[in-house]
PyMOL CGO cylinders between C-alpha atoms (Angstrom):
from pymol import cmd
from pymol.cgo import CYLINDER

trace = [
    CYLINDER, -61.66, -3.12, -117.14, -64.81, -2.99, -119.29, 0.3, 1, 1, 1, 1, 1, 1,
    CYLINDER, -64.81, -2.99, -119.29, -64.67, -3.11, -123.08, 0.3, 1, 1, 1, 1, 1, 1,
    CYLINDER, -64.67, -3.11, -123.08, -68.09, -1.15, -123.10, 0.3, 1, 1, 1, 1, 1, 1,
    CYLINDER, -68.09, -1.15, -123.10, -67.11, 2.23, -125.12, 0.3, 1, 1, 1, 1, 1, 1,
    CYLINDER, -67.11, 2.23, -125.12, -69.70, 4.02, -123.09, 0.3, 1, 1, 1, 1, 1, 1,
    CYLINDER, -69.70, 4.02, -123.09, -67.85, 3.71, -119.84, 0.3, 1, 1, 1, 1, 1, 1,
    CYLINDER, -67.85, 3.71, -119.84, -64.79, 5.65, -119.01, 0.3, 1, 1, 1, 1, 1, 1,
    CYLINDER, -64.79, 5.65, -119.01, -61.72, 3.98, -117.57, 0.3, 1, 1, 1, 1, 1, 1,
    CYLINDER, -61.72, 3.98, -117.57, -60.23, 5.40, -114.49, 0.3, 1, 1, 1, 1, 1, 1,
    CYLINDER, -60.23, 5.40, -114.49, -57.86, 8.23, -114.88, 0.3, 1, 1, 1, 1, 1, 1,
    CYLINDER, -57.86, 8.23, -114.88, -55.65, 10.87, -113.18, 0.3, 1, 1, 1, 1, 1, 1,
    CYLINDER, -55.65, 10.87, -113.18, -56.80, 13.99, -115.24, 0.3, 1, 1, 1, 1, 1, 1,
    CYLINDER, -56.80, 13.99, -115.24, -57.51, 17.13, -113.18, 0.3, 1, 1, 1, 1, 1, 1,
    CYLINDER, -57.51, 17.13, -113.18, -59.49, 20.19, -113.76, 0.3, 1, 1, 1, 1, 1, 1,
    CYLINDER, -59.49, 20.19, -113.76, -58.48, 23.56, -112.14, 0.3, 1, 1, 1, 1, 1, 1,
    CYLINDER, -58.48, 23.56, -112.14, -60.48, 26.71, -111.94, 0.3, 1, 1, 1, 1, 1, 1,
    CYLINDER, -60.48, 26.71, -111.94, -58.47, 29.91, -111.09, 0.3, 1, 1, 1, 1, 1, 1,
    CYLINDER, -58.47, 29.91, -111.09, -60.77, 32.40, -109.28, 0.3, 1, 1, 1, 1, 1, 1,
    CYLINDER, -60.77, 32.40, -109.28, -64.08, 31.21, -110.57, 0.3, 1, 1, 1, 1, 1, 1,
    CYLINDER, -64.08, 31.21, -110.57, -66.84, 33.91, -110.16, 0.3, 1, 1, 1, 1, 1, 1,
    CYLINDER, -66.84, 33.91, -110.16, -70.09, 32.26, -110.82, 0.3, 1, 1, 1, 1, 1, 1,
    CYLINDER, -70.09, 32.26, -110.82, -71.36, 29.61, -108.57, 0.3, 1, 1, 1, 1, 1, 1,
    CYLINDER, -71.36, 29.61, -108.57, -73.76, 27.88, -111.08, 0.3, 1, 1, 1, 1, 1, 1,
    CYLINDER, -73.76, 27.88, -111.08, -70.81, 27.49, -113.54, 0.3, 1, 1, 1, 1, 1, 1,
    CYLINDER, -70.81, 27.49, -113.54, -68.82, 25.89, -110.98, 0.3, 1, 1, 1, 1, 1, 1,
    CYLINDER, -68.82, 25.89, -110.98, -71.57, 23.68, -109.91, 0.3, 1, 1, 1, 1, 1, 1,
    CYLINDER, -71.57, 23.68, -109.91, -72.01, 22.54, -113.47, 0.3, 1, 1, 1, 1, 1, 1,
    CYLINDER, -72.01, 22.54, -113.47, -68.10, 21.81, -113.83, 0.3, 1, 1, 1, 1, 1, 1,
    CYLINDER, -68.10, 21.81, -113.83, -68.26, 19.92, -110.56, 0.3, 1, 1, 1, 1, 1, 1,
    CYLINDER, -68.26, 19.92, -110.56, -71.22, 17.71, -111.99, 0.3, 1, 1, 1, 1, 1, 1,
    CYLINDER, -71.22, 17.71, -111.99, -69.15, 17.20, -115.18, 0.3, 1, 1, 1, 1, 1, 1,
    CYLINDER, -69.15, 17.20, -115.18, -66.05, 16.20, -113.01, 0.3, 1, 1, 1, 1, 1, 1,
    CYLINDER, -66.05, 16.20, -113.01, -67.90, 13.76, -110.77, 0.3, 1, 1, 1, 1, 1, 1,
    CYLINDER, -67.90, 13.76, -110.77, -69.61, 12.17, -113.96, 0.3, 1, 1, 1, 1, 1, 1,
    CYLINDER, -69.61, 12.17, -113.96, -66.05, 11.53, -115.53, 0.3, 1, 1, 1, 1, 1, 1,
    CYLINDER, -66.05, 11.53, -115.53, -64.21, 10.72, -112.31, 0.3, 1, 1, 1, 1, 1, 1,
    CYLINDER, -64.21, 10.72, -112.31, -62.20, 13.91, -112.55, 0.3, 1, 1, 1, 1, 1, 1,
    CYLINDER, -62.20, 13.91, -112.55, -60.66, 15.78, -109.67, 0.3, 1, 1, 1, 1, 1, 1,
    CYLINDER, -60.66, 15.78, -109.67, -61.54, 19.59, -109.19, 0.3, 1, 1, 1, 1, 1, 1,
    CYLINDER, -61.54, 19.59, -109.19, -59.17, 22.07, -107.96, 0.3, 1, 1, 1, 1, 1, 1,
    CYLINDER, -59.17, 22.07, -107.96, -60.40, 25.62, -107.13, 0.3, 1, 1, 1, 1, 1, 1,
    CYLINDER, -60.40, 25.62, -107.13, -57.99, 28.39, -106.47, 0.3, 1, 1, 1, 1, 1, 1,
    CYLINDER, -57.99, 28.39, -106.47, -59.04, 31.35, -104.30, 0.3, 1, 1, 1, 1, 1, 1,
    CYLINDER, -59.04, 31.35, -104.30, -60.28, 33.98, -104.26, 0.3, 1, 1, 1, 1, 1, 1,
    CYLINDER, -60.28, 33.98, -104.26, -63.66, 32.59, -105.34, 0.3, 1, 1, 1, 1, 1, 1,
    CYLINDER, -63.66, 32.59, -105.34, -66.52, 34.73, -106.29, 0.3, 1, 1, 1, 1, 1, 1,
    CYLINDER, -66.52, 34.73, -106.29, -68.89, 32.87, -104.09, 0.3, 1, 1, 1, 1, 1, 1,
    CYLINDER, -68.89, 32.87, -104.09, -68.89, 30.77, -100.88, 0.3, 1, 1, 1, 1, 1, 1,
    CYLINDER, -68.89, 30.77, -100.88, -68.56, 26.87, -101.18, 0.3, 1, 1, 1, 1, 1, 1,
    CYLINDER, -68.56, 26.87, -101.18, -71.89, 26.53, -99.30, 0.3, 1, 1, 1, 1, 1, 1,
    CYLINDER, -71.89, 26.53, -99.30, -73.60, 28.83, -101.77, 0.3, 1, 1, 1, 1, 1, 1,
    CYLINDER, -73.60, 28.83, -101.77, -77.02, 27.22, -102.54, 0.3, 1, 1, 1, 1, 1, 1,
    CYLINDER, -77.02, 27.22, -102.54, -76.68, 27.91, -106.30, 0.3, 1, 1, 1, 1, 1, 1,
    CYLINDER, -76.68, 27.91, -106.30, -73.43, 25.94, -106.23, 0.3, 1, 1, 1, 1, 1, 1,
    CYLINDER, -73.43, 25.94, -106.23, -74.97, 23.11, -104.59, 0.3, 1, 1, 1, 1, 1, 1,
    CYLINDER, -74.97, 23.11, -104.59, -78.19, 23.05, -106.83, 0.3, 1, 1, 1, 1, 1, 1,
    CYLINDER, -78.19, 23.05, -106.83, -76.01, 22.94, -110.05, 0.3, 1, 1, 1, 1, 1, 1,
    CYLINDER, -76.01, 22.94, -110.05, -74.15, 20.02, -108.58, 0.3, 1, 1, 1, 1, 1, 1,
    CYLINDER, -74.15, 20.02, -108.58, -77.24, 18.56, -107.20, 0.3, 1, 1, 1, 1, 1, 1,
    CYLINDER, -77.24, 18.56, -107.20, -76.65, 15.24, -105.42, 0.3, 1, 1, 1, 1, 1, 1,
    CYLINDER, -76.65, 15.24, -105.42, -73.16, 14.93, -107.05, 0.3, 1, 1, 1, 1, 1, 1,
    CYLINDER, -73.16, 14.93, -107.05, -71.44, 17.22, -104.61, 0.3, 1, 1, 1, 1, 1, 1,
    CYLINDER, -71.44, 17.22, -104.61, -70.62, 14.60, -101.89, 0.3, 1, 1, 1, 1, 1, 1,
    CYLINDER, -70.62, 14.60, -101.89, -68.75, 12.45, -104.73, 0.3, 1, 1, 1, 1, 1, 1,
    CYLINDER, -68.75, 12.45, -104.73, -66.72, 15.26, -105.87, 0.3, 1, 1, 1, 1, 1, 1,
    CYLINDER, -66.72, 15.26, -105.87, -62.92, 15.04, -105.43, 0.3, 1, 1, 1, 1, 1, 1,
    CYLINDER, -62.92, 15.04, -105.43, -62.45, 18.57, -104.54, 0.3, 1, 1, 1, 1, 1, 1,
    CYLINDER, -62.45, 18.57, -104.54, -59.33, 20.43, -103.48, 0.3, 1, 1, 1, 1, 1, 1,
    CYLINDER, -59.33, 20.43, -103.48, -59.34, 24.13, -102.69, 0.3, 1, 1, 1, 1, 1, 1,
    CYLINDER, -59.34, 24.13, -102.69, -56.03, 26.16, -102.75, 0.3, 1, 1, 1, 1, 1, 1,
    CYLINDER, -56.03, 26.16, -102.75, -55.51, 29.46, -101.11, 0.3, 1, 1, 1, 1, 1, 1,
    CYLINDER, -55.51, 29.46, -101.11, -53.93, 31.22, -104.06, 0.3, 1, 1, 1, 1, 1, 1,
    CYLINDER, -53.93, 31.22, -104.06, -52.12, 30.84, -107.32, 0.3, 1, 1, 1, 1, 1, 1,
    CYLINDER, -52.12, 30.84, -107.32, -48.77, 30.19, -105.53, 0.3, 1, 1, 1, 1, 1, 1,
    CYLINDER, -48.77, 30.19, -105.53, -50.12, 27.35, -103.27, 0.3, 1, 1, 1, 1, 1, 1,
    CYLINDER, -50.12, 27.35, -103.27, -51.88, 25.91, -106.46, 0.3, 1, 1, 1, 1, 1, 1,
    CYLINDER, -51.88, 25.91, -106.46, -48.79, 25.87, -108.77, 0.3, 1, 1, 1, 1, 1, 1,
    CYLINDER, -48.79, 25.87, -108.77, -46.79, 24.39, -105.93, 0.3, 1, 1, 1, 1, 1, 1,
    CYLINDER, -46.79, 24.39, -105.93, -49.23, 21.52, -105.76, 0.3, 1, 1, 1, 1, 1, 1,
    CYLINDER, -49.23, 21.52, -105.76, -49.07, 21.15, -109.63, 0.3, 1, 1, 1, 1, 1, 1,
    CYLINDER, -49.07, 21.15, -109.63, -45.06, 20.86, -109.23, 0.3, 1, 1, 1, 1, 1, 1,
    CYLINDER, -45.06, 20.86, -109.23, -45.53, 18.33, -106.47, 0.3, 1, 1, 1, 1, 1, 1,
    CYLINDER, -45.53, 18.33, -106.47, -48.10, 16.04, -108.06, 0.3, 1, 1, 1, 1, 1, 1,
    CYLINDER, -48.10, 16.04, -108.06, -46.49, 16.35, -111.64, 0.3, 1, 1, 1, 1, 1, 1,
    CYLINDER, -46.49, 16.35, -111.64, -48.05, 15.88, -114.92, 0.3, 1, 1, 1, 1, 1, 1,
    CYLINDER, -48.05, 15.88, -114.92, -48.21, 18.49, -117.82, 0.3, 1, 1, 1, 1, 1, 1,
    CYLINDER, -48.21, 18.49, -117.82, -50.45, 21.35, -117.35, 0.3, 1, 1, 1, 1, 1, 1,
    CYLINDER, -50.45, 21.35, -117.35, -52.52, 23.08, -120.05, 0.3, 1, 1, 1, 1, 1, 1,
    CYLINDER, -52.52, 23.08, -120.05, -53.78, 26.85, -119.68, 0.3, 1, 1, 1, 1, 1, 1,
    CYLINDER, -53.78, 26.85, -119.68, -57.01, 27.26, -121.72, 0.3, 1, 1, 1, 1, 1, 1,
    CYLINDER, -57.01, 27.26, -121.72, -57.45, 30.88, -122.94, 0.3, 1, 1, 1, 1, 1, 1,
    CYLINDER, -57.45, 30.88, -122.94, -58.82, 32.67, -125.88, 0.3, 1, 1, 1, 1, 1, 1,
    CYLINDER, -58.82, 32.67, -125.88, -55.47, 34.40, -126.14, 0.3, 1, 1, 1, 1, 1, 1,
    CYLINDER, -55.47, 34.40, -126.14, -53.60, 31.10, -126.55, 0.3, 1, 1, 1, 1, 1, 1,
    CYLINDER, -53.60, 31.10, -126.55, -52.11, 30.17, -130.09, 0.3, 1, 1, 1, 1, 1, 1,
    CYLINDER, -52.11, 30.17, -130.09, -52.14, 26.39, -129.90, 0.3, 1, 1, 1, 1, 1, 1,
    CYLINDER, -52.14, 26.39, -129.90, -55.28, 24.84, -130.85, 0.3, 1, 1, 1, 1, 1, 1,
    CYLINDER, -55.28, 24.84, -130.85, -57.13, 22.11, -128.72, 0.3, 1, 1, 1, 1, 1, 1,
    CYLINDER, -57.13, 22.11, -128.72, -56.59, 19.65, -131.60, 0.3, 1, 1, 1, 1, 1, 1,
    CYLINDER, -56.59, 19.65, -131.60, -52.78, 20.08, -131.44, 0.3, 1, 1, 1, 1, 1, 1,
    CYLINDER, -52.78, 20.08, -131.44, -52.48, 19.02, -127.94, 0.3, 1, 1, 1, 1, 1, 1,
    CYLINDER, -52.48, 19.02, -127.94, -51.49, 15.34, -126.92, 0.3, 1, 1, 1, 1, 1, 1,
    CYLINDER, -51.49, 15.34, -126.92, -53.09, 14.98, -123.39, 0.3, 1, 1, 1, 1, 1, 1,
    CYLINDER, -53.09, 14.98, -123.39, -51.66, 12.20, -121.13, 0.3, 1, 1, 1, 1, 1, 1,
    CYLINDER, -51.66, 12.20, -121.13, -53.13, 10.66, -118.04, 0.3, 1, 1, 1, 1, 1, 1,
    CYLINDER, -53.13, 10.66, -118.04, -52.27, 12.85, -115.17, 0.3, 1, 1, 1, 1, 1, 1,
    CYLINDER, -52.27, 12.85, -115.17, -52.48, 16.18, -117.03, 0.3, 1, 1, 1, 1, 1, 1,
    CYLINDER, -52.48, 16.18, -117.03, -54.06, 19.36, -115.63, 0.3, 1, 1, 1, 1, 1, 1,
    CYLINDER, -54.06, 19.36, -115.63, -56.49, 21.26, -117.44, 0.3, 1, 1, 1, 1, 1, 1,
    CYLINDER, -56.49, 21.26, -117.44, -56.56, 24.87, -116.03, 0.3, 1, 1, 1, 1, 1, 1,
    CYLINDER, -56.56, 24.87, -116.03, -58.91, 27.52, -116.74, 0.3, 1, 1, 1, 1, 1, 1,
    CYLINDER, -58.91, 27.52, -116.74, -59.44, 31.02, -115.62, 0.3, 1, 1, 1, 1, 1, 1,
    CYLINDER, -59.44, 31.02, -115.62, -62.40, 33.08, -114.27, 0.3, 1, 1, 1, 1, 1, 1,
    CYLINDER, -62.40, 33.08, -114.27, -65.46, 33.88, -116.44, 0.3, 1, 1, 1, 1, 1, 1,
    CYLINDER, -65.46, 33.88, -116.44, -64.64, 37.72, -116.30, 0.3, 1, 1, 1, 1, 1, 1,
    CYLINDER, -64.64, 37.72, -116.30, -60.83, 37.85, -116.47, 0.3, 1, 1, 1, 1, 1, 1,
    CYLINDER, -60.83, 37.85, -116.47, -59.53, 34.41, -117.72, 0.3, 1, 1, 1, 1, 1, 1,
    CYLINDER, -59.53, 34.41, -117.72, -56.15, 33.33, -116.79, 0.3, 1, 1, 1, 1, 1, 1,
    CYLINDER, -56.15, 33.33, -116.79, -53.91, 36.23, -115.61, 0.3, 1, 1, 1, 1, 1, 1,
    CYLINDER, -53.91, 36.23, -115.61, -51.39, 37.41, -118.36, 0.3, 1, 1, 1, 1, 1, 1,
    CYLINDER, -51.39, 37.41, -118.36, -48.32, 37.00, -116.24, 0.3, 1, 1, 1, 1, 1, 1,
    CYLINDER, -48.32, 37.00, -116.24, -49.25, 33.27, -115.84, 0.3, 1, 1, 1, 1, 1, 1,
    CYLINDER, -49.25, 33.27, -115.84, -50.02, 32.95, -119.68, 0.3, 1, 1, 1, 1, 1, 1,
    CYLINDER, -50.02, 32.95, -119.68, -46.76, 34.73, -120.60, 0.3, 1, 1, 1, 1, 1, 1,
    CYLINDER, -46.76, 34.73, -120.60, -44.63, 32.70, -118.22, 0.3, 1, 1, 1, 1, 1, 1,
    CYLINDER, -44.63, 32.70, -118.22, -46.20, 29.39, -119.83, 0.3, 1, 1, 1, 1, 1, 1,
    CYLINDER, -46.20, 29.39, -119.83, -46.75, 30.41, -123.43, 0.3, 1, 1, 1, 1, 1, 1,
    CYLINDER, -46.75, 30.41, -123.43, -46.24, 26.97, -124.67, 0.3, 1, 1, 1, 1, 1, 1,
    CYLINDER, -46.24, 26.97, -124.67, -48.90, 25.68, -122.36, 0.3, 1, 1, 1, 1, 1, 1,
    CYLINDER, -48.90, 25.68, -122.36, -51.44, 27.79, -123.87, 0.3, 1, 1, 1, 1, 1, 1,
    CYLINDER, -51.44, 27.79, -123.87, -54.52, 25.98, -125.54, 0.3, 1, 1, 1, 1, 1, 1,
    CYLINDER, -54.52, 25.98, -125.54, -57.47, 27.54, -127.49, 0.3, 1, 1, 1, 1, 1, 1,
    CYLINDER, -57.47, 27.54, -127.49, -60.62, 25.95, -128.30, 0.3, 1, 1, 1, 1, 1, 1,
    CYLINDER, -60.62, 25.95, -128.30, -61.65, 26.66, -131.92, 0.3, 1, 1, 1, 1, 1, 1,
    CYLINDER, -61.65, 26.66, -131.92, -64.66, 28.75, -132.59, 0.3, 1, 1, 1, 1, 1, 1,
    CYLINDER, -64.66, 28.75, -132.59, -65.99, 31.10, -135.06, 0.3, 1, 1, 1, 1, 1, 1,
    CYLINDER, -65.99, 31.10, -135.06, -63.92, 34.40, -135.52, 0.3, 1, 1, 1, 1, 1, 1,
    CYLINDER, -63.92, 34.40, -135.52, -65.50, 37.34, -133.93, 0.3, 1, 1, 1, 1, 1, 1,
    CYLINDER, -65.50, 37.34, -133.93, -67.73, 35.46, -131.51, 0.3, 1, 1, 1, 1, 1, 1,
    CYLINDER, -67.73, 35.46, -131.51, -67.64, 35.56, -127.68, 0.3, 1, 1, 1, 1, 1, 1,
    CYLINDER, -67.64, 35.56, -127.68, -65.89, 33.00, -125.86, 0.3, 1, 1, 1, 1, 1, 1,
    CYLINDER, -65.89, 33.00, -125.86, -67.71, 29.68, -124.69, 0.3, 1, 1, 1, 1, 1, 1,
    CYLINDER, -67.71, 29.68, -124.69, -69.27, 29.66, -121.26, 0.3, 1, 1, 1, 1, 1, 1,
    CYLINDER, -69.27, 29.66, -121.26, -66.85, 28.30, -118.57, 0.3, 1, 1, 1, 1, 1, 1,
    CYLINDER, -66.85, 28.30, -118.57, -68.57, 25.13, -117.99, 0.3, 1, 1, 1, 1, 1, 1,
    CYLINDER, -68.57, 25.13, -117.99, -69.00, 24.36, -121.65, 0.3, 1, 1, 1, 1, 1, 1,
    CYLINDER, -69.00, 24.36, -121.65, -65.38, 25.02, -122.34, 0.3, 1, 1, 1, 1, 1, 1,
    CYLINDER, -65.38, 25.02, -122.34, -64.25, 22.63, -119.62, 0.3, 1, 1, 1, 1, 1, 1,
    CYLINDER, -64.25, 22.63, -119.62, -66.56, 19.91, -120.84, 0.3, 1, 1, 1, 1, 1, 1,
    CYLINDER, -66.56, 19.91, -120.84, -65.18, 20.39, -124.40, 0.3, 1, 1, 1, 1, 1, 1,
    CYLINDER, -65.18, 20.39, -124.40, -61.65, 20.14, -123.06, 0.3, 1, 1, 1, 1, 1, 1,
    CYLINDER, -61.65, 20.14, -123.06, -62.27, 17.30, -120.59, 0.3, 1, 1, 1, 1, 1, 1,
    CYLINDER, -62.27, 17.30, -120.59, -63.87, 15.08, -123.03, 0.3, 1, 1, 1, 1, 1, 1,
    CYLINDER, -63.87, 15.08, -123.03, -61.27, 15.64, -125.69, 0.3, 1, 1, 1, 1, 1, 1,
    CYLINDER, -61.27, 15.64, -125.69, -58.56, 14.89, -123.07, 0.3, 1, 1, 1, 1, 1, 1,
    CYLINDER, -58.56, 14.89, -123.07, -60.62, 11.62, -122.21, 0.3, 1, 1, 1, 1, 1, 1,
    CYLINDER, -60.62, 11.62, -122.21, -61.13, 10.61, -125.63, 0.3, 1, 1, 1, 1, 1, 1,
    CYLINDER, -61.13, 10.61, -125.63, -57.37, 10.75, -126.27, 0.3, 1, 1, 1, 1, 1, 1,
    CYLINDER, -57.37, 10.75, -126.27, -56.29, 8.85, -122.94, 0.3, 1, 1, 1, 1, 1, 1,
    CYLINDER, -56.29, 8.85, -122.94, -59.08, 6.34, -123.23, 0.3, 1, 1, 1, 1, 1, 1,
    CYLINDER, -59.08, 6.34, -123.23, -58.18, 4.98, -126.72, 0.3, 1, 1, 1, 1, 1, 1,
    CYLINDER, -58.18, 4.98, -126.72, -54.81, 4.09, -125.54, 0.3, 1, 1, 1, 1, 1, 1,
]
cmd.load_cgo(trace, "trace")
């Protein structure tokens, strides 16, 4: 293990996107996942094809190093979450718990909805205690999905890397 604070330690965090719609956003998220050593899970239906050139261009030469899993639907995804274990956190502008209140642990899942619809209300209602909101100025539009994933991912990494 390196004592260099600019280098991340190996970890088991996972980012999941439920029904992402915009290929360049997913490409940028994939790039962040590769740069941080984070596995990316995509849940169908997707709003693009995985061979979309915009997706690949956003992820550039990072794509071959991406730890990617694609799930056919929400049910298959949440079955995988249950099998693999770890806490899961649902990021939503409708959540009541602030990002700063969450104590992340290695192996957690950071789950985000689509750019247009977010996470479905039935999922949010069933797991309200798992909802997390990124702070922002009142009345402003939500952050771009790729930006929100990066904010949450780096906060989780900050917490688990200082242990």
